[in-house]
DRENDO-1510 file (C-alpha; in Angstrom, 1 decimal, always signed):
<recs>
REC; n; res; u; v; w
REC; 1; MET; -8.1; +15.7; +11.9 .
REC; 2; SER; -9.4; +12.5; +10.4 .
REC; 3; ILE; -8.3; +10.2; +13.1 .
REC; 4; ARG; -9.9; +12.6; +15.9 .
REC; 5; ASN; -13.2; +12.5; +14.1 .
REC; 6; SER; -13.0; +8.5; +13.1 .
REC; 7; ALA; -12.1; +7.9; +17.1 .
REC; 8; ARG; -15.4; +10.1; +18.0 .
REC; 9; ALA; -17.3; +8.3; +15.4 .
REC; 10; ILE; -16.4; +4.7; +17.0 .
REC; 11; GLN; -17.0; +6.0; +20.4 .
REC; 12; ARG; -20.6; +7.1; +19.2 .
REC; 13; LYS; -21.4; +3.8; +17.4 .
REC; 14; ASN; -20.1; +1.7; +20.6 .
REC; 15; LYS; -22.3; +3.6; +22.8 .
REC; 16; ARG; -25.6; +1.9; +24.0 .
REC; 17; ARG; -28.0; +4.6; +24.0 .
REC; 18; LYS; -30.9; +3.4; +25.9 .
REC; 19; ALA; -29.4; +0.4; +28.0 .
REC; 20; GLY; -26.3; +2.3; +28.7 .
REC; 21; GLY; -22.9; +1.2; +28.6 .
REC; 22; TYR; -20.8; -0.2; +25.3 .
REC; 23; TYR; -21.6; -2.8; +22.8 .
REC; 24; LEU; -17.7; -4.0; +22.6 .
REC; 25; LYS; -15.8; -4.6; +25.8 .
REC; 26; PRO; -12.1; -3.6; +25.6 .
REC; 27; GLU; -10.6; -6.7; +24.7 .
REC; 28; GLU; -13.5; -7.1; +21.8 .
REC; 29; LEU; -12.6; -3.6; +20.7 .
REC; 30; ARG; -9.0; -4.5; +20.3 .
REC; 31; LEU; -9.8; -7.8; +18.5 .
REC; 32; THR; -12.1; -5.8; +16.0 .
REC; 33; LEU; -8.9; -3.2; +15.4 .
REC; 34; GLU; -6.4; -6.0; +14.8 .
REC; 35; GLU; -8.8; -7.5; +11.9 .
REC; 36; VAL; -9.1; -4.1; +10.2 .
REC; 37; TYR; -5.4; -3.3; +10.6 .
REC; 38; GLU; -4.4; -4.8; +7.3 .
REC; 39; ASP; -7.2; -2.7; +5.3 .
REC; 40; ALA; -5.9; +0.5; +7.3 .
REC; 41; LEU; -2.5; -0.4; +5.9 .
REC; 42; ASP; -3.8; -0.9; +2.4 .
REC; 43; LYS; -5.8; +2.5; +2.4 .
REC; 44; ALA; -2.8; +4.4; +3.8 .
REC; 45; SER; -0.5; +3.2; +1.3 .
REC; 46; LEU; -2.8; +5.0; -1.1 .
REC; 47; GLU; -2.6; +8.2; +1.0 .
REC; 48; VAL; +1.1; +8.3; +2.4 .
REC; 49; ALA; +3.7; +10.1; +0.0 .
REC; 50; SER; +1.2; +9.7; -2.9 .
REC; 51; GLY; +1.3; +5.9; -2.9 .
REC; 52; ARG; +5.1; +5.8; -2.5 .
REC; 53; TYR; +4.8; +2.7; -0.2 .
REC; 54; ASP; +2.9; -0.2; -0.4 .
REC; 55; ALA; +1.3; -2.0; +2.6 .
REC; 56; ASP; +4.0; -4.2; +3.4 .
REC; 57; ASP; +6.5; -1.4; +3.5 .
REC; 58; LEU; +4.5; +0.7; +5.9 .
REC; 59; ALA; +3.9; -2.5; +8.2 .
REC; 60; GLU; +7.7; -2.6; +8.4 .
REC; 61; MET; +7.9; +0.9; +9.4 .
REC; 62; VAL; +5.1; +0.9; +12.4 .
REC; 63; ASN; +5.0; -1.2; +15.5 .
REC; 64; ILE; +1.3; -2.6; +15.6 .
REC; 65; GLU; +1.6; -2.8; +19.1 .
REC; 66; VAL; +2.0; +0.9; +19.6 .
REC; 67; VAL; -0.7; +1.4; +16.7 .
REC; 68; MET; -3.0; -0.2; +18.9 .
REC; 69; SER; -2.3; +0.9; +22.0 .
REC; 70; GLN; -2.7; +4.6; +20.6 .
REC; 71; ALA; -5.9; +3.5; +18.7 .
REC; 72; MET; -7.5; +2.2; +21.9 .
REC; 73; ALA; -6.4; +5.3; +23.7 .
REC; 74; PHE; -8.2; +7.5; +21.1 .
REC; 75; ILE; -11.4; +5.4; +21.1 .
REC; 76; SER; -11.7; +4.1; +24.6 .
REC; 77; PRO; -14.6; +5.7; +26.8 .
REC; 78; THR; -13.7; +8.6; +28.8 .
</recs>
């Protein structure tokens, strides 16, 4: 549920109200996601299995390309 809510919040923030369109182009949005990926892993390490894994462990468990593709699919304009 929190992923869905976050994706919707990002969509709202990225949408230009008066001028129409979006602030970030897909390429810029992808770069932004890559910039915050490490922070997301740090936060997830505290939440997953009651902090059993650190960020490096989680990074080895997931494929960053799959995560980025899924994130873009969630937050790209529909």
